[in-house]
mmCIF file of the N, C-alpha and C atoms, coordinates in Angstrom:
data_MODEL
# 
_entry.id   MODEL 
# 
loop_
_atom_site.group_PDB 
_atom_site.id 
_atom_site.type_symbol 
_atom_site.label_atom_id 
_atom_site.label_alt_id 
_atom_site.label_comp_id 
_atom_site.label_asym_id 
_atom_site.label_entity_id 
_atom_site.label_seq_id 
_atom_site.pdbx_PDB_ins_code 
_atom_site.Cartn_x 
_atom_site.Cartn_y 
_atom_site.Cartn_z 
_atom_site.occupancy 
_atom_site.B_iso_or_equiv 
_atom_site.pdbx_formal_charge 
_atom_site.auth_seq_id 
_atom_site.auth_comp_id 
_atom_site.auth_asym_id 
_atom_site.auth_atom_id 
_atom_site.pdbx_PDB_model_num 
ATOM 1   N N  . MET A 1 1  ? 1.157  -1.263 -0.257  1.00 0.00 ? 1  MET A N  1 
ATOM 2   C CA . MET A 1 1  ? 0.018  -0.107 -0.236  1.00 0.00 ? 1  MET A CA 1 
ATOM 3   C C  . MET A 1 1  ? 0.830  1.168  0.203   1.00 0.00 ? 1  MET A C  1 
ATOM 4   N N  . ALA A 1 2  ? 1.036  2.432  -0.659  1.00 0.00 ? 2  ALA A N  1 
ATOM 5   C CA . ALA A 1 2  ? 1.635  3.412  -1.092  1.00 0.00 ? 2  ALA A CA 1 
ATOM 6   C C  . ALA A 1 2  ? 1.046  4.461  -0.308  1.00 0.00 ? 2  ALA A C  1 
ATOM 7   N N  . GLU A 1 3  ? 1.458  5.536  0.172   1.00 0.00 ? 3  GLU A N  1 
ATOM 8   C CA . GLU A 1 3  ? 1.056  6.724  1.500   1.00 0.00 ? 3  GLU A CA 1 
ATOM 9   C C  . GLU A 1 3  ? 0.767  7.405  -0.184  1.00 0.00 ? 3  GLU A C  1 
ATOM 10  N N  . SER A 1 4  ? -0.136 8.573  1.154   1.00 0.00 ? 4  SER A N  1 
ATOM 11  C CA . SER A 1 4  ? 0.012  9.701  0.113   1.00 0.00 ? 4  SER A CA 1 
ATOM 12  C C  . SER A 1 4  ? 0.686  10.514 -0.151  1.00 0.00 ? 4  SER A C  1 
ATOM 13  N N  . PRO A 1 5  ? 0.717  11.590 -1.198  1.00 0.00 ? 5  PRO A N  1 
ATOM 14  C CA . PRO A 1 5  ? 1.834  12.379 -1.554  1.00 0.00 ? 5  PRO A CA 1 
ATOM 15  C C  . PRO A 1 5  ? 1.387  13.856 -0.492  1.00 0.00 ? 5  PRO A C  1 
ATOM 16  N N  . ILE A 1 6  ? -0.121 13.890 -0.621  1.00 0.00 ? 6  ILE A N  1 
ATOM 17  C CA . ILE A 1 6  ? -1.017 14.753 0.365   1.00 0.00 ? 6  ILE A CA 1 
ATOM 18  C C  . ILE A 1 6  ? -0.909 14.688 1.977   1.00 0.00 ? 6  ILE A C  1 
ATOM 19  N N  . THR A 1 7  ? -0.488 16.044 2.352   1.00 0.00 ? 7  THR A N  1 
ATOM 20  C CA . THR A 1 7  ? -0.243 15.698 3.424   1.00 0.00 ? 7  THR A CA 1 
ATOM 21  C C  . THR A 1 7  ? -0.281 17.590 3.600   1.00 0.00 ? 7  THR A C  1 
ATOM 22  N N  . PRO A 1 8  ? -1.168 17.767 5.208   1.00 0.00 ? 8  PRO A N  1 
ATOM 23  C CA . PRO A 1 8  ? -1.266 19.253 5.672   1.00 0.00 ? 8  PRO A CA 1 
ATOM 24  C C  . PRO A 1 8  ? 0.092  19.510 5.653   1.00 0.00 ? 8  PRO A C  1 
ATOM 25  N N  . VAL A 1 9  ? 0.378  20.578 5.305   1.00 0.00 ? 9  VAL A N  1 
ATOM 26  C CA . VAL A 1 9  ? 1.501  21.793 5.928   1.00 0.00 ? 9  VAL A CA 1 
ATOM 27  C C  . VAL A 1 9  ? 1.707  23.310 6.316   1.00 0.00 ? 9  VAL A C  1 
ATOM 28  N N  . TRP A 1 10 ? 2.106  23.954 7.208   1.00 0.00 ? 10 TRP A N  1 
ATOM 29  C CA . TRP A 1 10 ? 1.778  24.883 7.425   1.00 0.00 ? 10 TRP A CA 1 
ATOM 30  C C  . TRP A 1 10 ? 2.844  26.181 6.964   1.00 0.00 ? 10 TRP A C  1 
ATOM 31  N N  . ILE A 1 11 ? 2.402  26.513 5.908   1.00 0.00 ? 11 ILE A N  1 
ATOM 32  C CA . ILE A 1 11 ? 2.965  28.420 4.931   1.00 0.00 ? 11 ILE A CA 1 
ATOM 33  C C  . ILE A 1 11 ? 2.911  28.939 5.785   1.00 0.00 ? 11 ILE A C  1 
ATOM 34  N N  . TYR A 1 12 ? 4.472  29.362 5.747   1.00 0.00 ? 12 TYR A N  1 
ATOM 35  C CA . TYR A 1 12 ? 4.110  30.345 6.590   1.00 0.00 ? 12 TYR A CA 1 
ATOM 36  C C  . TYR A 1 12 ? 5.122  32.067 5.446   1.00 0.00 ? 12 TYR A C  1 
ATOM 37  N N  . PHE A 1 13 ? 4.336  32.835 5.832   1.00 0.00 ? 13 PHE A N  1 
ATOM 38  C CA . PHE A 1 13 ? 4.141  34.252 4.933   1.00 0.00 ? 13 PHE A CA 1 
ATOM 39  C C  . PHE A 1 13 ? 5.045  35.255 6.212   1.00 0.00 ? 13 PHE A C  1 
ATOM 40  N N  . LEU A 1 14 ? 5.942  35.909 5.595   1.00 0.00 ? 14 LEU A N  1 
ATOM 41  C CA . LEU A 1 14 ? 6.543  36.772 6.042   1.00 0.00 ? 14 LEU A CA 1 
ATOM 42  C C  . LEU A 1 14 ? 7.135  38.397 6.237   1.00 0.00 ? 14 LEU A C  1 
ATOM 43  N N  . ASN A 1 15 ? 6.293  39.228 7.144   1.00 0.00 ? 15 ASN A N  1 
ATOM 44  C CA . ASN A 1 15 ? 6.740  40.473 6.642   1.00 0.00 ? 15 ASN A CA 1 
ATOM 45  C C  . ASN A 1 15 ? 5.226  41.018 6.323   1.00 0.00 ? 15 ASN A C  1 
ATOM 46  N N  . LEU A 1 16 ? 4.420  40.382 5.973   1.00 0.00 ? 16 LEU A N  1 
ATOM 47  C CA . LEU A 1 16 ? 3.054  40.943 5.102   1.00 0.00 ? 16 LEU A CA 1 
ATOM 48  C C  . LEU A 1 16 ? 2.812  42.110 5.766   1.00 0.00 ? 16 LEU A C  1 
ATOM 49  N N  . MET A 1 17 ? 2.268  43.147 4.523   1.00 0.00 ? 17 MET A N  1 
ATOM 50  C CA . MET A 1 17 ? 1.692  44.477 5.461   1.00 0.00 ? 17 MET A CA 1 
ATOM 51  C C  . MET A 1 17 ? 0.546  44.170 5.795   1.00 0.00 ? 17 MET A C  1 
ATOM 52  N N  . LEU A 1 18 ? -0.447 44.840 6.882   1.00 0.00 ? 18 LEU A N  1 
ATOM 53  C CA . LEU A 1 18 ? -1.470 44.470 7.303   1.00 0.00 ? 18 LEU A CA 1 
ATOM 54  C C  . LEU A 1 18 ? -2.524 44.009 6.529   1.00 0.00 ? 18 LEU A C  1 
ATOM 55  N N  . HIS A 1 19 ? -2.633 45.017 5.500   1.00 0.00 ? 19 HIS A N  1 
ATOM 56  C CA . HIS A 1 19 ? -3.639 44.029 4.817   1.00 0.00 ? 19 HIS A CA 1 
ATOM 57  C C  . HIS A 1 19 ? -4.161 43.658 3.749   1.00 0.00 ? 19 HIS A C  1 
ATOM 58  N N  . PHE A 1 20 ? -2.725 42.352 4.097   1.00 0.00 ? 20 PHE A N  1 
ATOM 59  C CA . PHE A 1 20 ? -3.443 41.395 3.431   1.00 0.00 ? 20 PHE A CA 1 
ATOM 60  C C  . PHE A 1 20 ? -3.288 40.193 4.411   1.00 0.00 ? 20 PHE A C  1 
ATOM 61  N N  . PHE A 1 21 ? -3.128 40.732 5.880   1.00 0.00 ? 21 PHE A N  1 
ATOM 62  C CA . PHE A 1 21 ? -4.091 39.283 6.857   1.00 0.00 ? 21 PHE A CA 1 
ATOM 63  C C  . PHE A 1 21 ? -5.153 39.436 7.310   1.00 0.00 ? 21 PHE A C  1 
ATOM 64  N N  . ASN A 1 22 ? -6.140 39.280 5.864   1.00 0.00 ? 22 ASN A N  1 
ATOM 65  C CA . ASN A 1 22 ? -7.615 38.858 5.039   1.00 0.00 ? 22 ASN A CA 1 
ATOM 66  C C  . ASN A 1 22 ? -7.543 37.351 5.569   1.00 0.00 ? 22 ASN A C  1 
ATOM 67  N N  . ARG A 1 23 ? -8.620 36.241 5.854   1.00 0.00 ? 23 ARG A N  1 
ATOM 68  C CA . ARG A 1 23 ? -8.710 35.216 5.202   1.00 0.00 ? 23 ARG A CA 1 
ATOM 69  C C  . ARG A 1 23 ? -9.047 35.302 3.325   1.00 0.00 ? 23 ARG A C  1 
ATOM 70  N N  . GLN A 1 24 ? -9.521 35.940 2.609   1.00 0.00 ? 24 GLN A N  1 
ATOM 71  C CA . GLN A 1 24 ? -9.488 35.097 1.376   1.00 0.00 ? 24 GLN A CA 1 
ATOM 72  C C  . GLN A 1 24 ? -8.361 35.943 1.043   1.00 0.00 ? 24 GLN A C  1 
ATOM 73  N N  . ILE A 1 25 ? -7.495 37.158 1.144   1.00 0.00 ? 25 ILE A N  1 
ATOM 74  C CA . ILE A 1 25 ? -6.166 37.035 0.781   1.00 0.00 ? 25 ILE A CA 1 
ATOM 75  C C  . ILE A 1 25 ? -5.468 35.869 0.940   1.00 0.00 ? 25 ILE A C  1 
ATOM 76  N N  . LEU A 1 26 ? -5.334 35.728 2.334   1.00 0.00 ? 26 LEU A N  1 
ATOM 77  C CA . LEU A 1 26 ? -4.010 34.515 2.582   1.00 0.00 ? 26 LEU A CA 1 
ATOM 78  C C  . LEU A 1 26 ? -4.784 32.861 2.195   1.00 0.00 ? 26 LEU A C  1 
ATOM 79  N N  . PHE A 1 27 ? -5.886 33.241 1.695   1.00 0.00 ? 27 PHE A N  1 
ATOM 80  C CA . PHE A 1 27 ? -5.864 31.760 1.353   1.00 0.00 ? 27 PHE A CA 1 
ATOM 81  C C  . PHE A 1 27 ? -5.741 31.826 -0.166  1.00 0.00 ? 27 PHE A C  1 
ATOM 82  N N  . GLY A 1 28 ? -6.232 33.017 -0.667  1.00 0.00 ? 28 GLY A N  1 
ATOM 83  C CA . GLY A 1 28 ? -6.078 32.897 -2.418  1.00 0.00 ? 28 GLY A CA 1 
ATOM 84  C C  . GLY A 1 28 ? -4.217 32.951 -2.339  1.00 0.00 ? 28 GLY A C  1 
ATOM 85  N N  . MET A 1 29 ? -3.902 33.463 -1.413  1.00 0.00 ? 29 MET A N  1 
ATOM 86  C CA . MET A 1 29 ? -1.814 33.026 -1.878  1.00 0.00 ? 29 MET A CA 1 
ATOM 87  C C  . MET A 1 29 ? -1.605 32.014 -1.447  1.00 0.00 ? 29 MET A C  1 
ATOM 88  N N  . ALA A 1 30 ? -1.850 30.600 -0.124  1.00 0.00 ? 30 ALA A N  1 
ATOM 89  C CA . ALA A 1 30 ? -1.907 29.717 0.037   1.00 0.00 ? 30 ALA A CA 1 
ATOM 90  C C  . ALA A 1 30 ? -2.000 28.746 -1.083  1.00 0.00 ? 30 ALA A C  1 
ATOM 91  N N  . SER A 1 31 ? -3.378 29.143 -1.886  1.00 0.00 ? 31 SER A N  1 
ATOM 92  C CA . SER A 1 31 ? -3.763 27.986 -3.218  1.00 0.00 ? 31 SER A CA 1 
ATOM 93  C C  . SER A 1 31 ? -2.989 28.181 -4.416  1.00 0.00 ? 31 SER A C  1 
ATOM 94  N N  . ILE A 1 32 ? -1.281 28.706 -4.035  1.00 0.00 ? 32 ILE A N  1 
ATOM 95  C CA . ILE A 1 32 ? -0.905 28.883 -5.306  1.00 0.00 ? 32 ILE A CA 1 
ATOM 96  C C  . ILE A 1 32 ? -0.177 27.355 -4.713  1.00 0.00 ? 32 ILE A C  1 
ATOM 97  N N  . PHE A 1 33 ? -0.022 26.899 -3.506  1.00 0.00 ? 33 PHE A N  1 
ATOM 98  C CA . PHE A 1 33 ? 0.561  25.289 -3.034  1.00 0.00 ? 33 PHE A CA 1 
ATOM 99  C C  . PHE A 1 33 ? -0.172 24.495 -2.377  1.00 0.00 ? 33 PHE A C  1 
ATOM 100 N N  . GLY A 1 34 ? -0.890 24.696 -2.677  1.00 0.00 ? 34 GLY A N  1 
ATOM 101 C CA . GLY A 1 34 ? -2.553 24.006 -2.552  1.00 0.00 ? 34 GLY A CA 1 
ATOM 102 C C  . GLY A 1 34 ? -3.462 24.205 -1.557  1.00 0.00 ? 34 GLY A C  1 
ATOM 103 N N  . ARG A 1 35 ? -4.361 23.547 -1.485  1.00 0.00 ? 35 ARG A N  1 
ATOM 104 C CA . ARG A 1 35 ? -6.001 23.583 -0.837  1.00 0.00 ? 35 ARG A CA 1 
ATOM 105 C C  . ARG A 1 35 ? -5.802 24.252 0.365   1.00 0.00 ? 35 ARG A C  1 
ATOM 106 N N  . PRO A 1 36 ? -5.843 25.472 0.728   1.00 0.00 ? 36 PRO A N  1 
ATOM 107 C CA . PRO A 1 36 ? -5.896 26.052 2.425   1.00 0.00 ? 36 PRO A CA 1 
ATOM 108 C C  . PRO A 1 36 ? -7.269 25.844 2.684   1.00 0.00 ? 36 PRO A C  1 
ATOM 109 N N  . LEU A 1 37 ? -6.719 24.916 4.279   1.00 0.00 ? 37 LEU A N  1 
ATOM 110 C CA . LEU A 1 37 ? -7.249 24.560 5.186   1.00 0.00 ? 37 LEU A CA 1 
ATOM 111 C C  . LEU A 1 37 ? -8.009 25.317 6.549   1.00 0.00 ? 37 LEU A C  1 
ATOM 112 N N  . GLN A 1 38 ? -6.881 26.366 6.894   1.00 0.00 ? 38 GLN A N  1 
ATOM 113 C CA . GLN A 1 38 ? -6.662 26.999 7.763   1.00 0.00 ? 38 GLN A CA 1 
ATOM 114 C C  . GLN A 1 38 ? -5.979 28.102 8.062   1.00 0.00 ? 38 GLN A C  1 
ATOM 115 N N  . MET A 1 39 ? -6.255 29.572 9.443   1.00 0.00 ? 39 MET A N  1 
ATOM 116 C CA . MET A 1 39 ? -5.613 29.916 9.083   1.00 0.00 ? 39 MET A CA 1 
ATOM 117 C C  . MET A 1 39 ? -4.699 29.901 10.895  1.00 0.00 ? 39 MET A C  1 
ATOM 118 N N  . ASP A 1 40 ? -3.720 30.011 11.345  1.00 0.00 ? 40 ASP A N  1 
ATOM 119 C CA . ASP A 1 40 ? -3.323 30.317 12.773  1.00 0.00 ? 40 ASP A CA 1 
ATOM 120 C C  . ASP A 1 40 ? -4.491 30.366 13.579  1.00 0.00 ? 40 ASP A C  1 
ATOM 121 N N  . GLN A 1 41 ? -4.436 30.659 14.647  1.00 0.00 ? 41 GLN A N  1 
ATOM 122 C CA . GLN A 1 41 ? -5.139 31.263 15.717  1.00 0.00 ? 41 GLN A CA 1 
ATOM 123 C C  . GLN A 1 41 ? -4.790 33.419 15.654  1.00 0.00 ? 41 GLN A C  1 
ATOM 124 N N  . ALA A 1 42 ? -2.813 32.973 15.760  1.00 0.00 ? 42 ALA A N  1 
ATOM 125 C CA . ALA A 1 42 ? -2.398 34.511 16.008  1.00 0.00 ? 42 ALA A CA 1 
ATOM 126 C C  . ALA A 1 42 ? -3.239 35.138 14.899  1.00 0.00 ? 42 ALA A C  1 
ATOM 127 N N  . ILE A 1 43 ? -3.161 34.547 13.283  1.00 0.00 ? 43 ILE A N  1 
ATOM 128 C CA . ILE A 1 43 ? -3.574 35.482 13.100  1.00 0.00 ? 43 ILE A CA 1 
ATOM 129 C C  . ILE A 1 43 ? -4.762 36.350 13.294  1.00 0.00 ? 43 ILE A C  1 
ATOM 130 N N  . THR A 1 44 ? -6.008 34.789 13.308  1.00 0.00 ? 44 THR A N  1 
ATOM 131 C CA . THR A 1 44 ? -7.251 35.302 13.742  1.00 0.00 ? 44 THR A CA 1 
ATOM 132 C C  . THR A 1 44 ? -7.444 36.655 14.514  1.00 0.00 ? 44 THR A C  1 
ATOM 133 N N  . ALA A 1 45 ? -6.721 36.046 15.874  1.00 0.00 ? 45 ALA A N  1 
ATOM 134 C CA . ALA A 1 45 ? -6.194 36.647 16.693  1.00 0.00 ? 45 ALA A CA 1 
ATOM 135 C C  . ALA A 1 45 ? -5.843 38.153 16.894  1.00 0.00 ? 45 ALA A C  1 
ATOM 136 N N  . VAL A 1 46 ? -5.601 38.585 15.515  1.00 0.00 ? 46 VAL A N  1 
ATOM 137 C CA . VAL A 1 46 ? -3.854 39.490 15.800  1.00 0.00 ? 46 VAL A CA 1 
ATOM 138 C C  . VAL A 1 46 ? -3.593 39.932 16.554  1.00 0.00 ? 46 VAL A C  1 
ATOM 139 N N  . SER A 1 47 ? -2.673 38.762 16.732  1.00 0.00 ? 47 SER A N  1 
ATOM 140 C CA . SER A 1 47 ? -1.937 38.792 17.908  1.00 0.00 ? 47 SER A CA 1 
ATOM 141 C C  . SER A 1 47 ? -0.204 38.616 17.904  1.00 0.00 ? 47 SER A C  1 
ATOM 142 N N  . ARG A 1 48 ? 0.142  37.915 16.349  1.00 0.00 ? 48 ARG A N  1 
ATOM 143 C CA . ARG A 1 48 ? 0.915  38.322 15.901  1.00 0.00 ? 48 ARG A CA 1 
ATOM 144 C C  . ARG A 1 48 ? 1.293  38.832 13.977  1.00 0.00 ? 48 ARG A C  1 
ATOM 145 N N  . LEU A 1 49 ? 1.832  39.925 14.239  1.00 0.00 ? 49 LEU A N  1 
ATOM 146 C CA . LEU A 1 49 ? 1.784  40.522 12.782  1.00 0.00 ? 49 LEU A CA 1 
ATOM 147 C C  . LEU A 1 49 ? 3.697  40.461 12.224  1.00 0.00 ? 49 LEU A C  1 
ATOM 148 N N  . SER A 1 50 ? 3.810  39.181 12.669  1.00 0.00 ? 50 SER A N  1 
ATOM 149 C CA . SER A 1 50 ? 5.214  39.039 11.852  1.00 0.00 ? 50 SER A CA 1 
ATOM 150 C C  . SER A 1 50 ? 5.335  38.054 10.507  1.00 0.00 ? 50 SER A C  1 
ATOM 151 N N  . VAL A 1 51 ? 4.505  37.408 11.238  1.00 0.00 ? 51 VAL A N  1 
ATOM 152 C CA . VAL A 1 51 ? 4.409  35.879 10.467  1.00 0.00 ? 51 VAL A CA 1 
ATOM 153 C C  . VAL A 1 51 ? 2.978  36.032 9.911   1.00 0.00 ? 51 VAL A C  1 
ATOM 154 N N  . ALA A 1 52 ? 2.519  35.379 9.201   1.00 0.00 ? 52 ALA A N  1 
ATOM 155 C CA . ALA A 1 52 ? 0.834  34.468 8.684   1.00 0.00 ? 52 ALA A CA 1 
ATOM 156 C C  . ALA A 1 52 ? 1.407  33.513 7.985   1.00 0.00 ? 52 ALA A C  1 
ATOM 157 N N  . ARG A 1 53 ? 0.390  31.903 9.245   1.00 0.00 ? 53 ARG A N  1 
ATOM 158 C CA . ARG A 1 53 ? 0.578  30.998 8.861   1.00 0.00 ? 53 ARG A CA 1 
ATOM 159 C C  . ARG A 1 53 ? -0.956 30.420 8.145   1.00 0.00 ? 53 ARG A C  1 
ATOM 160 N N  . VAL A 1 54 ? -0.831 29.693 7.042   1.00 0.00 ? 54 VAL A N  1 
ATOM 161 C CA . VAL A 1 54 ? -2.030 29.006 6.762   1.00 0.00 ? 54 VAL A CA 1 
ATOM 162 C C  . VAL A 1 54 ? -1.650 27.413 6.665   1.00 0.00 ? 54 VAL A C  1 
ATOM 163 N N  . LEU A 1 55 ? -2.483 26.674 7.271   1.00 0.00 ? 55 LEU A N  1 
ATOM 164 C CA . LEU A 1 55 ? -2.173 25.233 6.552   1.00 0.00 ? 55 LEU A CA 1 
ATOM 165 C C  . LEU A 1 55 ? -3.071 24.530 5.216   1.00 0.00 ? 55 LEU A C  1 
ATOM 166 N N  . VAL A 1 56 ? -1.971 24.505 4.580   1.00 0.00 ? 56 VAL A N  1 
ATOM 167 C CA . VAL A 1 56 ? -2.716 23.719 3.356   1.00 0.00 ? 56 VAL A CA 1 
ATOM 168 C C  . VAL A 1 56 ? -2.601 22.327 3.490   1.00 0.00 ? 56 VAL A C  1 
ATOM 169 N N  . GLU A 1 57 ? -3.016 21.677 2.159   1.00 0.00 ? 57 GLU A N  1 
ATOM 170 C CA . GLU A 1 57 ? -3.297 19.930 1.855   1.00 0.00 ? 57 GLU A CA 1 
ATOM 171 C C  . GLU A 1 57 ? -1.590 20.333 0.663   1.00 0.00 ? 57 GLU A C  1 
ATOM 172 N N  . LEU A 1 58 ? -0.834 20.109 0.946   1.00 0.00 ? 58 LEU A N  1 
ATOM 173 C CA . LEU A 1 58 ? 0.118  20.311 -0.085  1.00 0.00 ? 58 LEU A CA 1 
ATOM 174 C C  . LEU A 1 58 ? 0.529  18.430 -0.362  1.00 0.00 ? 58 LEU A C  1 
ATOM 175 N N  . ASP A 1 59 ? 0.318  18.601 -2.130  1.00 0.00 ? 59 ASP A N  1 
ATOM 176 C CA . ASP A 1 59 ? 1.139  17.678 -3.150  1.00 0.00 ? 59 ASP A CA 1 
ATOM 177 C C  . ASP A 1 59 ? 2.092  17.310 -2.648  1.00 0.00 ? 59 ASP A C  1 
ATOM 178 N N  . PHE A 1 60 ? 2.899  16.796 -2.320  1.00 0.00 ? 60 PHE A N  1 
ATOM 179 C CA . PHE A 1 60 ? 4.614  16.292 -2.369  1.00 0.00 ? 60 PHE A CA 1 
ATOM 180 C C  . PHE A 1 60 ? 5.150  16.366 -3.788  1.00 0.00 ? 60 PHE A C  1 
ATOM 181 N N  . SER A 1 61 ? 4.071  15.400 -4.543  1.00 0.00 ? 61 SER A N  1 
ATOM 182 C CA . SER A 1 61 ? 4.537  14.742 -6.048  1.00 0.00 ? 61 SER A CA 1 
ATOM 183 C C  . SER A 1 61 ? 4.245  16.263 -6.328  1.00 0.00 ? 61 SER A C  1 
ATOM 184 N N  . GLN A 1 62 ? 3.983  16.643 -6.372  1.00 0.00 ? 62 GLN A N  1 
ATOM 185 C CA . GLN A 1 62 ? 3.972  18.035 -7.236  1.00 0.00 ? 62 GLN A CA 1 
ATOM 186 C C  . GLN A 1 62 ? 5.175  19.142 -7.155  1.00 0.00 ? 62 GLN A C  1 
ATOM 187 N N  . LYS A 1 63 ? 5.508  20.087 -8.274  1.00 0.00 ? 63 LYS A N  1 
ATOM 188 C CA . LYS A 1 63 ? 6.494  21.008 -8.218  1.00 0.00 ? 63 LYS A CA 1 
ATOM 189 C C  . LYS A 1 63 ? 5.871  22.336 -7.516  1.00 0.00 ? 63 LYS A C  1 
ATOM 190 N N  . HIS A 1 64 ? 6.433  22.964 -6.622  1.00 0.00 ? 64 HIS A N  1 
ATOM 191 C CA . HIS A 1 64 ? 5.718  23.933 -6.187  1.00 0.00 ? 64 HIS A CA 1 
ATOM 192 C C  . HIS A 1 64 ? 7.132  24.940 -5.959  1.00 0.00 ? 64 HIS A C  1 
ATOM 193 N N  . PRO A 1 65 ? 6.234  26.504 -6.084  1.00 0.00 ? 65 PRO A N  1 
ATOM 194 C CA . PRO A 1 65 ? 7.607  27.901 -6.521  1.00 0.00 ? 65 PRO A CA 1 
ATOM 195 C C  . PRO A 1 65 ? 8.255  27.761 -5.000  1.00 0.00 ? 65 PRO A C  1 
ATOM 196 N N  . THR A 1 66 ? 9.368  28.460 -5.111  1.00 0.00 ? 66 THR A N  1 
ATOM 197 C CA . THR A 1 66 ? 10.193 29.571 -3.529  1.00 0.00 ? 66 THR A CA 1 
ATOM 198 C C  . THR A 1 66 ? 9.578  29.784 -3.689  1.00 0.00 ? 66 THR A C  1 
ATOM 199 N N  . GLU A 1 67 ? 9.484  30.674 -4.026  1.00 0.00 ? 67 GLU A N  1 
ATOM 200 C CA . GLU A 1 67 ? 9.191  32.450 -4.078  1.00 0.00 ? 67 GLU A CA 1 
ATOM 201 C C  . GLU A 1 67 ? 7.760  32.971 -5.531  1.00 0.00 ? 67 GLU A C  1 
ATOM 202 N N  . LYS A 1 68 ? 7.219  33.662 -5.439  1.00 0.00 ? 68 LYS A N  1 
ATOM 203 C CA . LYS A 1 68 ? 6.151  34.119 -5.957  1.00 0.00 ? 68 LYS A CA 1 
ATOM 204 C C  . LYS A 1 68 ? 5.854  35.780 -5.078  1.00 0.00 ? 68 LYS A C  1 
ATOM 205 N N  . TRP A 1 69 ? 6.021  36.536 -7.006  1.00 0.00 ? 69 TRP A N  1 
ATOM 206 C CA . TRP A 1 69 ? 5.818  38.018 -6.549  1.00 0.00 ? 69 TRP A CA 1 
ATOM 207 C C  . TRP A 1 69 ? 4.148  38.438 -5.651  1.00 0.00 ? 69 TRP A C  1 
ATOM 208 N N  . ILE A 1 70 ? 3.888  39.149 -5.105  1.00 0.00 ? 70 ILE A N  1 
ATOM 209 C CA . ILE A 1 70 ? 3.059  39.470 -4.644  1.00 0.00 ? 70 ILE A CA 1 
ATOM 210 C C  . ILE A 1 70 ? 2.971  40.880 -5.099  1.00 0.00 ? 70 ILE A C  1 
ATOM 211 N N  . GLY A 1 71 ? 2.035  41.454 -5.702  1.00 0.00 ? 71 GLY A N  1 
ATOM 212 C CA . GLY A 1 71 ? 1.604  43.347 -5.771  1.00 0.00 ? 71 GLY A CA 1 
ATOM 213 C C  . GLY A 1 71 ? 1.520  43.395 -7.467  1.00 0.00 ? 71 GLY A C  1 
ATOM 214 N N  . SER A 1 72 ? 2.130  44.589 -7.582  1.00 0.00 ? 72 SER A N  1 
ATOM 215 C CA . SER A 1 72 ? 1.519  45.323 -8.881  1.00 0.00 ? 72 SER A CA 1 
ATOM 216 C C  . SER A 1 72 ? 2.763  45.261 -9.138  1.00 0.00 ? 72 SER A C  1 
ATOM 217 N N  . THR A 1 73 ? 3.051  45.591 -11.134 1.00 0.00 ? 73 THR A N  1 
ATOM 218 C CA . THR A 1 73 ? 4.410  45.188 -11.357 1.00 0.00 ? 73 THR A CA 1 
ATOM 219 C C  . THR A 1 73 ? 5.683  46.241 -10.810 1.00 0.00 ? 73 THR A C  1 
ATOM 220 N N  . VAL A 1 74 ? 4.634  47.297 -10.300 1.00 0.00 ? 74 VAL A N  1 
ATOM 221 C CA . VAL A 1 74 ? 5.761  48.433 -9.787  1.00 0.00 ? 74 VAL A CA 1 
ATOM 222 C C  . VAL A 1 74 ? 6.301  48.251 -8.313  1.00 0.00 ? 74 VAL A C  1 
ATOM 223 N N  . LYS A 1 75 ? 5.217  48.051 -7.463  1.00 0.00 ? 75 LYS A N  1 
ATOM 224 C CA . LYS A 1 75 ? 5.287  48.279 -6.206  1.00 0.00 ? 75 LYS A CA 1 
ATOM 225 C C  . LYS A 1 75 ? 5.016  46.020 -5.636  1.00 0.00 ? 75 LYS A C  1 
ATOM 226 N N  . GLY A 1 76 ? 5.662  45.753 -4.803  1.00 0.00 ? 76 GLY A N  1 
ATOM 227 C CA . GLY A 1 76 ? 5.372  44.315 -3.888  1.00 0.00 ? 76 GLY A CA 1 
ATOM 228 C C  . GLY A 1 76 ? 6.452  43.740 -3.911  1.00 0.00 ? 76 GLY A C  1 
ATOM 229 N N  . TYR A 1 77 ? 6.609  42.738 -3.385  1.00 0.00 ? 77 TYR A N  1 
ATOM 230 C CA . TYR A 1 77 ? 7.552  41.450 -3.280  1.00 0.00 ? 77 TYR A CA 1 
ATOM 231 C C  . TYR A 1 77 ? 7.303  40.308 -3.312  1.00 0.00 ? 77 TYR A C  1 
ATOM 232 N N  . PHE A 1 78 ? 8.712  39.501 -2.924  1.00 0.00 ? 78 PHE A N  1 
ATOM 233 C CA . PHE A 1 78 ? 8.193  38.418 -3.110  1.00 0.00 ? 78 PHE A CA 1 
ATOM 234 C C  . PHE A 1 78 ? 8.073  37.704 -2.080  1.00 0.00 ? 78 PHE A C  1 
# 
């Protein structure tokens, strides 16, 4: 019996601007890697703004980006 390559993994987004700490935006960004499942409690309580964590169902048999540009062509970040 083969093990499934899909497993829940916490994805970290560092140094985001405050307006990115929104469920819809974070789930949209996390969906690049897999199916978003939930945000961590610190995001919901807005108690830790240095990092946003989203639990994602990640398929390890697929290739995933190590970085992704977020924002407009002029202003944004990886």
